[in-house]
N, CA, C and O atoms as a GROMACS GRO file, in nm:
protein
  480
    1UNK      N    1  10.921   7.018   5.360
    1UNK     CA    2  10.888   7.146   5.313
    1UNK      C    3  10.721   7.111   5.436
    1UNK      O    4  10.666   7.002   5.452
    2UNK      N    5  10.681   7.245   5.499
    2UNK     CA    6  10.556   7.154   5.624
    2UNK      C    7  10.414   7.177   5.515
    2UNK      O    8  10.396   7.260   5.426
    3UNK      N    9  10.342   7.086   5.556
    3UNK     CA   10  10.208   7.066   5.522
    3UNK      C   11  10.136   7.148   5.546
    3UNK      O   12  10.088   7.126   5.657
    4UNK      N   13  10.067   7.301   5.470
    4UNK     CA   14   9.945   7.372   5.523
    4UNK      C   15   9.809   7.362   5.482
    4UNK      O   16   9.766   7.312   5.378
    5UNK      N   17   9.739   7.421   5.587
    5UNK     CA   18   9.601   7.391   5.550
    5UNK      C   19   9.507   7.473   5.520
    5UNK      O   20   9.487   7.564   5.600
    6UNK      N   21   9.436   7.465   5.416
    6UNK     CA   22   9.358   7.599   5.420
    6UNK      C   23   9.240   7.542   5.391
    6UNK      O   24   9.195   7.500   5.284
    7UNK      N   25   9.181   7.548   5.531
    7UNK     CA   26   9.056   7.528   5.508
    7UNK      C   27   8.916   7.605   5.543
    7UNK      O   28   8.802   7.563   5.566
    8UNK      N   29   8.986   7.767   5.534
    8UNK     CA   30   8.870   7.861   5.565
    8UNK      C   31   8.810   7.947   5.459
    8UNK      O   32   8.911   7.979   5.397
    9UNK      N   33   8.715   8.001   5.402
    9UNK     CA   34   8.748   8.068   5.332
    9UNK      C   35   8.641   8.186   5.350
    9UNK      O   36   8.527   8.167   5.393
   10UNK      N   37   8.682   8.287   5.320
   10UNK     CA   38   8.606   8.423   5.390
   10UNK      C   39   8.625   8.556   5.278
   10UNK      O   40   8.734   8.596   5.236
   11UNK      N   41   8.509   8.605   5.248
   11UNK     CA   42   8.485   8.711   5.202
   11UNK      C   43   8.478   8.824   5.279
   11UNK      O   44   8.382   8.841   5.354
   12UNK      N   45   8.612   8.943   5.268
   12UNK     CA   46   8.618   9.054   5.336
   12UNK      C   47   8.638   9.131   5.258
   12UNK      O   48   8.739   9.121   5.188
   13UNK      N   49   8.556   9.225   5.245
   13UNK     CA   50   8.534   9.394   5.166
   13UNK      C   51   8.487   9.334   5.014
   13UNK      O   52   8.528   9.401   4.920
   14UNK      N   53   8.400   9.208   4.977
   14UNK     CA   54   8.458   9.175   4.827
   14UNK      C   55   8.552   9.116   4.818
   14UNK      O   56   8.506   9.021   4.755
   15UNK      N   57   8.696   9.085   4.835
   15UNK     CA   58   8.777   9.020   4.855
   15UNK      C   59   8.782   8.864   4.916
   15UNK      O   60   8.761   8.845   5.036
   16UNK      N   61   8.817   8.727   4.804
   16UNK     CA   62   8.774   8.663   4.876
   16UNK      C   63   8.893   8.616   4.906
   16UNK      O   64   8.981   8.648   4.826
   17UNK      N   65   8.932   8.538   5.012
   17UNK     CA   66   9.093   8.510   5.052
   17UNK      C   67   9.083   8.388   5.164
   17UNK      O   68   8.986   8.367   5.237
   18UNK      N   69   9.198   8.316   5.158
   18UNK     CA   70   9.217   8.214   5.278
   18UNK      C   71   9.227   8.252   5.413
   18UNK      O   72   9.302   8.346   5.438
   19UNK      N   73   9.177   8.206   5.489
   19UNK     CA   74   9.242   8.211   5.632
   19UNK      C   75   9.316   8.086   5.646
   19UNK      O   76   9.257   7.978   5.635
   20UNK      N   77   9.462   8.094   5.673
   20UNK     CA   78   9.559   8.005   5.682
   20UNK      C   79   9.605   7.941   5.821
   20UNK      O   80   9.637   8.035   5.893
   21UNK      N   81   9.619   7.834   5.880
   21UNK     CA   82   9.628   7.807   6.020
   21UNK      C   83   9.763   7.818   6.066
   21UNK      O   84   9.793   7.816   6.186
   22UNK      N   85   9.863   7.832   5.953
   22UNK     CA   86   9.998   7.860   5.926
   22UNK      C   87  10.078   7.913   5.854
   22UNK      O   88  10.067   7.849   5.750
   23UNK      N   89  10.151   7.987   5.839
   23UNK     CA   90  10.230   8.060   5.728
   23UNK      C   91  10.322   7.939   5.622
   23UNK      O   92  10.311   7.817   5.636
   24UNK      N   93  10.393   7.994   5.540
   24UNK     CA   94  10.439   7.931   5.493
   24UNK      C   95  10.618   7.906   5.570
   24UNK      O   96  10.694   7.818   5.533
   25UNK      N   97  10.641   7.984   5.654
   25UNK     CA   98  10.732   7.954   5.785
   25UNK      C   99  10.686   7.849   5.871
   25UNK      O  100  10.759   7.784   5.946
   26UNK      N  101  10.572   7.835   5.858
   26UNK     CA  102  10.499   7.774   5.990
   26UNK      C  103  10.491   7.865   6.094
   26UNK      O  104  10.427   7.792   6.170
   27UNK      N  105  10.500   7.930   6.134
   27UNK     CA  106  10.458   8.080   6.204
   27UNK      C  107  10.301   8.052   6.228
   27UNK      O  108  10.241   8.049   6.120
   28UNK      N  109  10.230   8.033   6.326
   28UNK     CA  110  10.080   8.007   6.325
   28UNK      C  111  10.026   8.111   6.324
   28UNK      O  112  10.071   8.197   6.401
   29UNK      N  113   9.894   8.150   6.228
   29UNK     CA  114   9.806   8.306   6.257
   29UNK      C  115   9.751   8.304   6.374
   29UNK      O  116   9.745   8.196   6.433
   30UNK      N  117   9.723   8.365   6.404
   30UNK     CA  118   9.612   8.392   6.494
   30UNK      C  119   9.497   8.429   6.454
   30UNK      O  120   9.462   8.501   6.360
   31UNK      N  121   9.418   8.346   6.569
   31UNK     CA  122   9.270   8.352   6.517
   31UNK      C  123   9.160   8.497   6.554
   31UNK      O  124   9.170   8.541   6.668
   32UNK      N  125   9.112   8.532   6.508
   32UNK     CA  126   9.038   8.644   6.549
   32UNK      C  127   8.942   8.662   6.644
   32UNK      O  128   8.831   8.611   6.632
   33UNK      N  129   8.974   8.732   6.740
   33UNK     CA  130   8.845   8.704   6.821
   33UNK      C  131   8.736   8.841   6.804
   33UNK      O  132   8.760   8.939   6.734
   34UNK      N  133   8.649   8.827   6.862
   34UNK     CA  134   8.474   8.915   6.828
   34UNK      C  135   8.540   9.079   6.785
   34UNK      O  136   8.576   9.162   6.869
   35UNK      N  137   8.544   9.096   6.663
   35UNK     CA  138   8.610   9.215   6.664
   35UNK      C  139   8.744   9.250   6.681
   35UNK      O  140   8.776   9.367   6.701
   36UNK      N  141   8.815   9.169   6.676
   36UNK     CA  142   8.963   9.183   6.653
   36UNK      C  143   9.019   9.175   6.544
   36UNK      O  144   8.950   9.140   6.449
   37UNK      N  145   9.138   9.198   6.527
   37UNK     CA  146   9.172   9.225   6.365
   37UNK      C  147   9.190   9.087   6.354
   37UNK      O  148   9.188   9.004   6.446
   38UNK      N  149   9.215   9.061   6.187
   38UNK     CA  150   9.238   8.918   6.148
   38UNK      C  151   9.336   8.929   6.065
   38UNK      O  152   9.344   9.034   6.001
   39UNK      N  153   9.437   8.819   6.044
   39UNK     CA  154   9.552   8.796   5.959
   39UNK      C  155   9.495   8.737   5.851
   39UNK      O  156   9.430   8.633   5.865
   40UNK      N  157   9.512   8.794   5.734
   40UNK     CA  158   9.513   8.717   5.564
   40UNK      C  159   9.632   8.773   5.524
   40UNK      O  160   9.712   8.841   5.588
   41UNK      N  161   9.638   8.724   5.374
   41UNK     CA  162   9.747   8.755   5.312
   41UNK      C  163   9.641   8.825   5.184
   41UNK      O  164   9.559   8.761   5.119
   42UNK      N  165   9.666   8.951   5.175
   42UNK     CA  166   9.635   9.019   5.056
   42UNK      C  167   9.705   9.090   4.927
   42UNK      O  168   9.810   9.153   4.939
   43UNK      N  169   9.640   9.074   4.806
   43UNK     CA  170   9.733   9.121   4.735
   43UNK      C  171   9.760   9.279   4.720
   43UNK      O  172   9.691   9.374   4.757
   44UNK      N  173   9.892   9.276   4.647
   44UNK     CA  174   9.959   9.392   4.729
   44UNK      C  175   9.872   9.503   4.651
   44UNK      O  176   9.816   9.599   4.704
   45UNK      N  177   9.871   9.477   4.538
   45UNK     CA  178   9.742   9.592   4.501
   45UNK      C  179   9.618   9.659   4.507
   45UNK      O  180   9.571   9.752   4.442
   46UNK      N  181   9.571   9.580   4.618
   46UNK     CA  182   9.437   9.630   4.692
   46UNK      C  183   9.502   9.674   4.820
   46UNK      O  184   9.415   9.686   4.906
   47UNK      N  185   9.586   9.694   4.851
   47UNK     CA  186   9.633   9.816   4.932
   47UNK      C  187   9.663   9.965   4.928
   47UNK      O  188   9.783   9.989   4.915
   48UNK      N  189   9.591  10.061   4.937
   48UNK     CA  190   9.621  10.204   4.929
   48UNK      C  191   9.726  10.248   5.021
   48UNK      O  192   9.706  10.227   5.141
   49UNK      N  193   9.834  10.307   4.986
   49UNK     CA  194   9.931  10.346   5.055
   49UNK      C  195   9.948  10.481   5.108
   49UNK      O  196  10.060  10.531   5.094
   50UNK      N  197   9.836  10.565   5.180
   50UNK     CA  198   9.828  10.692   5.134
   50UNK      C  199   9.956  10.746   5.216
   50UNK      O  200   9.995  10.850   5.164
   51UNK      N  201  10.022  10.714   5.311
   51UNK     CA  202  10.164  10.779   5.375
   51UNK      C  203  10.278  10.758   5.264
   51UNK      O  204  10.374  10.835   5.275
   52UNK      N  205  10.280  10.679   5.176
   52UNK     CA  206  10.373  10.693   5.061
   52UNK      C  207  10.436  10.822   5.000
   52UNK      O  208  10.554  10.829   4.966
   53UNK      N  209  10.369  10.894   4.993
   53UNK     CA  210  10.423  11.010   4.948
   53UNK      C  211  10.505  11.096   5.082
   53UNK      O  212  10.588  11.188   5.077
   54UNK      N  213  10.471  11.056   5.149
   54UNK     CA  214  10.500  11.149   5.286
   54UNK      C  215  10.644  11.076   5.372
   54UNK      O  216  10.691  11.108   5.481
   55UNK      N  217  10.676  10.995   5.299
   55UNK     CA  218  10.824  10.908   5.320
   55UNK      C  219  10.860  10.864   5.251
   55UNK      O  220  10.812  10.836   5.141
   56UNK      N  221  11.016  10.831   5.318
   56UNK     CA  222  11.097  10.763   5.222
   56UNK      C  223  11.162  10.680   5.307
   56UNK      O  224  11.199  10.701   5.422
   57UNK      N  225  11.178  10.531   5.200
   57UNK     CA  226  11.186  10.394   5.252
   57UNK      C  227  11.357  10.404   5.230
   57UNK      O  228  11.407  10.430   5.121
   58UNK      N  229  11.442  10.375   5.365
   58UNK     CA  230  11.592  10.315   5.391
   58UNK      C  231  11.591  10.197   5.274
   58UNK      O  232  11.527  10.093   5.263
   59UNK      N  233  11.647  10.233   5.228
   59UNK     CA  234  11.694  10.143   5.085
   59UNK      C  235  11.803  10.019   5.139
   59UNK      O  236  11.808   9.920   5.066
   60UNK      N  237  11.877  10.019   5.244
   60UNK     CA  238  11.960   9.955   5.307
   60UNK      C  239  11.863   9.823   5.400
   60UNK      O  240  11.871   9.701   5.388
   61UNK      N  241  11.771   9.909   5.497
   61UNK     CA  242  11.663   9.843   5.535
   61UNK      C  243  11.554   9.733   5.421
   61UNK      O  244  11.516   9.619   5.448
   62UNK      N  245  11.526   9.809   5.298
   62UNK     CA  246  11.428   9.708   5.259
   62UNK      C  247  11.530   9.587   5.139
   62UNK      O  248  11.484   9.483   5.092
   63UNK      N  249  11.630   9.627   5.121
   63UNK     CA  250  11.745   9.503   5.081
   63UNK      C  251  11.784   9.409   5.231
   63UNK      O  252  11.812   9.297   5.190
   64UNK      N  253  11.792   9.410   5.320
   64UNK     CA  254  11.778   9.333   5.435
   64UNK      C  255  11.661   9.247   5.454
   64UNK      O  256  11.662   9.124   5.465
   65UNK      N  257  11.534   9.349   5.458
   65UNK     CA  258  11.383   9.260   5.482
   65UNK      C  259  11.371   9.163   5.321
   65UNK      O  260  11.311   9.057   5.306
   66UNK      N  261  11.453   9.246   5.213
   66UNK     CA  262  11.422   9.120   5.118
   66UNK      C  263  11.497   8.998   5.126
   66UNK      O  264  11.448   8.891   5.090
   67UNK      N  265  11.617   9.009   5.171
   67UNK     CA  266  11.698   8.903   5.177
   67UNK      C  267  11.649   8.776   5.287
   67UNK      O  268  11.651   8.654   5.270
   68UNK      N  269  11.604   8.862   5.412
   68UNK     CA  270  11.491   8.788   5.523
   68UNK      C  271  11.373   8.716   5.519
   68UNK      O  272  11.343   8.628   5.600
   69UNK      N  273  11.285   8.763   5.395
   69UNK     CA  274  11.192   8.717   5.368
   69UNK      C  275  11.192   8.660   5.268
   69UNK      O  276  11.092   8.593   5.244
   70UNK      N  277  11.295   8.660   5.176
   70UNK     CA  278  11.324   8.506   5.073
   70UNK      C  279  11.428   8.386   5.194
   70UNK      O  280  11.495   8.294   5.145
   71UNK      N  281  11.425   8.402   5.291
   71UNK     CA  282  11.514   8.298   5.370
   71UNK      C  283  11.408   8.262   5.423
   71UNK      O  284  11.342   8.174   5.367
   72UNK      N  285  11.355   8.327   5.564
   72UNK     CA  286  11.223   8.272   5.631
   72UNK      C  287  11.072   8.296   5.606
   72UNK      O  288  10.974   8.236   5.649
   73UNK      N  289  11.083   8.374   5.544
   73UNK     CA  290  10.939   8.440   5.503
   73UNK      C  291  10.908   8.593   5.599
   73UNK      O  292  10.976   8.646   5.686
   74UNK      N  293  10.819   8.620   5.559
   74UNK     CA  294  10.763   8.767   5.664
   74UNK      C  295  10.728   8.720   5.796
   74UNK      O  296  10.654   8.622   5.810
   75UNK      N  297  10.776   8.783   5.892
   75UNK     CA  298  10.789   8.742   6.039
   75UNK      C  299  10.645   8.819   6.101
   75UNK      O  300  10.561   8.745   6.152
   76UNK      N  301  10.627   8.922   6.098
   76UNK     CA  302  10.532   9.054   6.130
   76UNK      C  303  10.431   9.092   6.001
   76UNK      O  304  10.485   9.127   5.896
   77UNK      N  305  10.276   9.084   6.010
   77UNK     CA  306  10.246   9.122   5.931
   77UNK      C  307  10.211   9.266   5.926
   77UNK      O  308  10.182   9.312   6.036
   78UNK      N  309  10.206   9.356   5.818
   78UNK     CA  310  10.181   9.460   5.822
   78UNK      C  311  10.027   9.544   5.880
   78UNK      O  312   9.942   9.520   5.795
   79UNK      N  313   9.999   9.585   5.933
   79UNK     CA  314   9.912   9.667   5.995
   79UNK      C  315   9.811   9.744   5.824
   79UNK      O  316   9.854   9.822   5.739
   80UNK      N  317   9.675   9.677   5.836
   80UNK     CA  318   9.582   9.760   5.738
   80UNK      C  319   9.413   9.752   5.787
   80UNK      O  320   9.343   9.656   5.819
   81UNK      N  321   9.385   9.898   5.776
   81UNK     CA  322   9.283   9.923   5.815
   81UNK      C  323   9.161   9.908   5.666
   81UNK      O  324   9.189   9.957   5.556
   82UNK      N  325   9.052   9.847   5.689
   82UNK     CA  326   8.950   9.833   5.614
   82UNK      C  327   8.843   9.941   5.625
   82UNK      O  328   8.784   9.935   5.732
   83UNK      N  329   8.808  10.024   5.556
   83UNK     CA  330   8.682  10.090   5.574
   83UNK      C  331   8.631  10.063   5.467
   83UNK      O  332   8.706  10.078   5.371
   84UNK      N  333   8.480  10.010   5.437
   84UNK     CA  334   8.407  10.043   5.331
   84UNK      C  335   8.461   9.976   5.224
   84UNK      O  336   8.459  10.046   5.122
   85UNK      N  337   8.534   9.809   5.202
   85UNK     CA  338   8.593   9.759   5.117
   85UNK      C  339   8.683   9.768   5.073
   85UNK      O  340   8.718   9.683   4.991
   86UNK      N  341   8.788   9.905   5.113
   86UNK     CA  342   8.902   9.939   5.072
   86UNK      C  343   9.001   9.916   5.183
   86UNK      O  344   8.957   9.891   5.296
   87UNK      N  345   9.144   9.924   5.160
   87UNK     CA  346   9.254   9.858   5.234
   87UNK      C  347   9.341  10.004   5.246
   87UNK      O  348   9.366  10.072   5.147
   88UNK      N  349   9.385  10.042   5.391
   88UNK     CA  350   9.483  10.127   5.368
   88UNK      C  351   9.582  10.070   5.464
   88UNK      O  352   9.560  10.001   5.564
   89UNK      N  353   9.700  10.113   5.409
   89UNK     CA  354   9.820  10.046   5.481
   89UNK      C  355   9.866  10.126   5.541
   89UNK      O  356   9.881  10.226   5.470
   90UNK      N  357   9.902  10.143   5.648
   90UNK     CA  358   9.979  10.279   5.786
   90UNK      C  359  10.117  10.225   5.831
   90UNK      O  360  10.217  10.297   5.830
   91UNK      N  361  10.120  10.078   5.875
   91UNK     CA  362  10.259  10.076   5.896
   91UNK      C  363  10.319   9.897   5.808
   91UNK      O  364  10.251   9.801   5.774
   92UNK      N  365  10.466   9.919   5.801
   92UNK     CA  366  10.497   9.832   5.765
   92UNK      C  367  10.555   9.906   5.623
   92UNK      O  368  10.534   9.837   5.523
   93UNK      N  369  10.604   9.997   5.606
   93UNK     CA  370  10.640  10.051   5.440
   93UNK      C  371  10.774   9.979   5.422
   93UNK      O  372  10.799   9.947   5.305
   94UNK      N  373  10.843   9.955   5.493
   94UNK     CA  374  10.983   9.851   5.422
   94UNK      C  375  10.944   9.703   5.408
   94UNK      O  376  10.970   9.634   5.309
   95UNK      N  377  10.896   9.674   5.486
   95UNK     CA  378  10.789   9.511   5.410
   95UNK      C  379  10.721   9.550   5.334
   95UNK      O  380  10.743   9.468   5.246
   96UNK      N  381  10.647   9.618   5.292
   96UNK     CA  382  10.590   9.654   5.160
   96UNK      C  383  10.629   9.672   5.064
   96UNK      O  384  10.564   9.635   4.967
   97UNK      N  385  10.749   9.732   5.048
   97UNK     CA  386  10.852   9.744   4.924
   97UNK      C  387  10.897   9.665   4.910
   97UNK      O  388  10.924   9.638   4.793
   98UNK      N  389  10.937   9.573   5.012
   98UNK     CA  390  11.045   9.472   4.992
   98UNK      C  391  10.970   9.337   4.898
   98UNK      O  392  11.024   9.259   4.820
   99UNK      N  393  10.819   9.348   4.944
   99UNK     CA  394  10.731   9.245   4.864
   99UNK      C  395  10.719   9.289   4.713
   99UNK      O  396  10.735   9.216   4.616
  100UNK      N  397  10.695   9.394   4.712
  100UNK     CA  398  10.696   9.435   4.576
  100UNK      C  399  10.823   9.414   4.451
  100UNK      O  400  10.824   9.365   4.339
  101UNK      N  401  10.940   9.488   4.549
  101UNK     CA  402  11.041   9.442   4.454
  101UNK      C  403  11.104   9.277   4.462
  101UNK      O  404  11.201   9.250   4.391
  102UNK      N  405  11.043   9.165   4.553
  102UNK     CA  406  11.043   9.090   4.534
  102UNK      C  407  10.943   8.984   4.398
  102UNK      O  408  10.934   8.873   4.346
  103UNK      N  409  10.907   9.072   4.399
  103UNK     CA  410  10.771   9.022   4.304
  103UNK      C  411  10.632   8.952   4.374
  103UNK      O  412  10.522   8.944   4.318
  104UNK      N  413  10.653   8.923   4.460
  104UNK     CA  414  10.553   8.892   4.553
  104UNK      C  415  10.379   8.947   4.527
  104UNK      O  416  10.334   9.060   4.548
  105UNK      N  417  10.318   8.846   4.484
  105UNK     CA  418  10.178   8.894   4.502
  105UNK      C  419  10.069   8.966   4.600
  105UNK      O  420   9.974   9.042   4.583
  106UNK      N  421  10.150   8.884   4.745
  106UNK     CA  422  10.086   8.862   4.861
  106UNK      C  423  10.157   8.939   4.937
  106UNK      O  424  10.271   8.979   4.913
  107UNK      N  425  10.071   8.970   5.061
  107UNK     CA  426  10.128   9.023   5.182
  107UNK      C  427  10.069   9.032   5.299
  107UNK      O  428   9.996   9.131   5.317
  108UNK      N  429  10.083   8.940   5.400
  108UNK     CA  430  10.071   8.892   5.538
  108UNK      C  431  10.005   9.036   5.591
  108UNK      O  432  10.079   9.134   5.584
  109UNK      N  433   9.863   9.058   5.647
  109UNK     CA  434   9.808   9.162   5.693
  109UNK      C  435   9.736   9.145   5.815
  109UNK      O  436   9.654   9.057   5.842
  110UNK      N  437   9.773   9.232   5.879
  110UNK     CA  438   9.685   9.250   6.000
  110UNK      C  439   9.592   9.312   5.993
  110UNK      O  440   9.613   9.433   5.994
  111UNK      N  441   9.432   9.263   5.983
  111UNK     CA  442   9.383   9.383   5.921
  111UNK      C  443   9.244   9.413   6.036
  111UNK      O  444   9.184   9.321   6.091
  112UNK      N  445   9.213   9.546   6.053
  112UNK     CA  446   9.154   9.580   6.136
  112UNK      C  447   9.004   9.653   6.064
  112UNK      O  448   9.048   9.722   5.972
  113UNK      N  449   8.883   9.664   6.065
  113UNK     CA  450   8.790   9.762   5.996
  113UNK      C  451   8.777   9.917   6.080
  113UNK      O  452   8.785   9.933   6.202
  114UNK      N  453   8.759   9.997   6.002
  114UNK     CA  454   8.698  10.138   6.071
  114UNK      C  455   8.635  10.222   5.965
  114UNK      O  456   8.614  10.180   5.852
  115UNK      N  457   8.609  10.323   5.999
  115UNK     CA  458   8.517  10.396   5.955
  115UNK      C  459   8.583  10.496   5.929
  115UNK      O  460   8.679  10.519   6.003
  116UNK      N  461   8.546  10.620   5.775
  116UNK     CA  462   8.607  10.708   5.713
  116UNK      C  463   8.630  10.787   5.802
  116UNK      O  464   8.701  10.881   5.765
  117UNK      N  465   8.584  10.790   5.956
  117UNK     CA  466   8.645  10.908   6.094
  117UNK      C  467   8.759  10.836   6.077
  117UNK      O  468   8.849  10.910   6.037
  118UNK      N  469   8.787  10.745   6.089
  118UNK     CA  470   8.924  10.664   6.150
  118UNK      C  471   9.052  10.728   6.057
  118UNK      O  472   9.170  10.752   6.080
  119UNK      N  473   8.972  10.740   5.950
  119UNK     CA  474   9.089  10.802   5.819
  119UNK      C  475   9.184  10.898   5.854
  119UNK      O  476   9.307  10.902   5.865
  120UNK      N  477   9.033  11.018   5.878
  120UNK     CA  478   9.063  11.149   5.982
  120UNK      C  479   9.170  11.146   6.064
  120UNK      O  480   9.192  11.241   6.139
   0.00000   0.00000   0.00000
């Protein structure tokens, strides 16, 4: 099993998270550029899903993702927009549901900051 180093703690919107230098499956996280997105593991319950009411997930795709995540881990983070300390998930609906059904408490997210105007 790979050794992971968690050597930087950051507070983002009141949520204390660790920025890891490598994921559990050895895929390195990207370093945030000035103003660019950060890659963090966020608790599922901290992510609002505004598009959940308008979309239905493909159960077959969710099942395939669950199997893949169990075997090799999440390969692509979901996209999350942070507005005034609240996280909104807009992509990765199937990956998010797969994490929920697997009983995982966190999911890897690519976080960008935005304004309330961005949400409209």
